[in-house]
C-alpha positions as a Python dict, from the first residue, in 0.01 Angstrom:
ca = {
    (1, 'X'): (0, 0, 0),
    (2, 'X'): (-65, 31, 372),
    (3, 'X'): (-352, 102, 610),
    (4, 'X'): (-277, 337, 899),
    (5, 'X'): (-483, 357, 1217),
    (6, 'X'): (-497, 696, 1389),
    (7, 'X'): (-647, 772, 1730),
    (8, 'X'): (-700, 1135, 1827),
    (9, 'X'): (-714, 1286, 2178),
    (10, 'X'): (-1089, 1209, 2199),
    (11, 'X'): (-1020, 839, 2129),
    (12, 'X'): (-1184, 865, 1786),
    (13, 'X'): (-1031, 612, 1548),
    (14, 'X'): (-968, 686, 1181),
    (15, 'X'): (-822, 452, 917),
    (16, 'X'): (-645, 582, 607),
    (17, 'X'): (-504, 410, 300),
    (18, 'X'): (-154, 511, 189),
    (19, 'X'): (63, 426, -112),
    (20, 'X'): (442, 443, -103),
    (21, 'X'): (568, 739, -308),
    (22, 'X'): (794, 502, -507),
    (23, 'X'): (486, 309, -628),
    (24, 'X'): (233, 589, -671),
    (25, 'X'): (272, 581, -1051),
    (26, 'X'): (119, 230, -1049),
    (27, 'X'): (-219, 365, -940),
    (28, 'X'): (-460, 569, -1153),
    (29, 'X'): (-527, 923, -1038),
    (30, 'X'): (-857, 1108, -1063),
    (31, 'X'): (-830, 1487, -1070),
    (32, 'X'): (-1144, 1699, -1060),
    (33, 'X'): (-991, 2016, -1205),
    (34, 'X'): (-1206, 2262, -1395),
    (35, 'X'): (-1171, 2641, -1387),
    (36, 'X'): (-1538, 2705, -1480),
    (37, 'X'): (-1736, 2446, -1282),
    (38, 'X'): (-1660, 2127, -1096),
    (39, 'X'): (-1799, 1797, -1213),
    (40, 'X'): (-1997, 1581, -972),
    (41, 'X'): (-1775, 1391, -732),
    (42, 'X'): (-1706, 1030, -828),
    (43, 'X'): (-1867, 780, -591),
    (44, 'X'): (-1608, 520, -490),
    (45, 'X'): (-1684, 178, -346),
    (46, 'X'): (-1679, 173, 33),
    (47, 'X'): (-1379, -15, 174),
    (48, 'X'): (-1389, -149, 528),
    (49, 'X'): (-1038, -36, 624),
    (50, 'X'): (-1090, -137, 987),
    (51, 'X'): (-1159, -497, 883),
    (52, 'X'): (-856, -504, 653),
    (53, 'X'): (-638, -351, 925),
    (54, 'X'): (-746, -612, 1181),
    (55, 'X'): (-687, -900, 934),
    (56, 'X'): (-330, -793, 868),
    (57, 'X'): (-203, -731, 1221),
}
């Protein structure tokens, strides 16, 4: 698992969490797939990716 830091041309910073494709089967997947109506979106815990990124430099 890795945290990537992206900076766009406006200097906005965005952090994203990635999992190596070789290890993706070790993580549960949530798929919101319904042909008739979508279920309410699951509310995940907020993760401070910036803090984690800075700790692991």
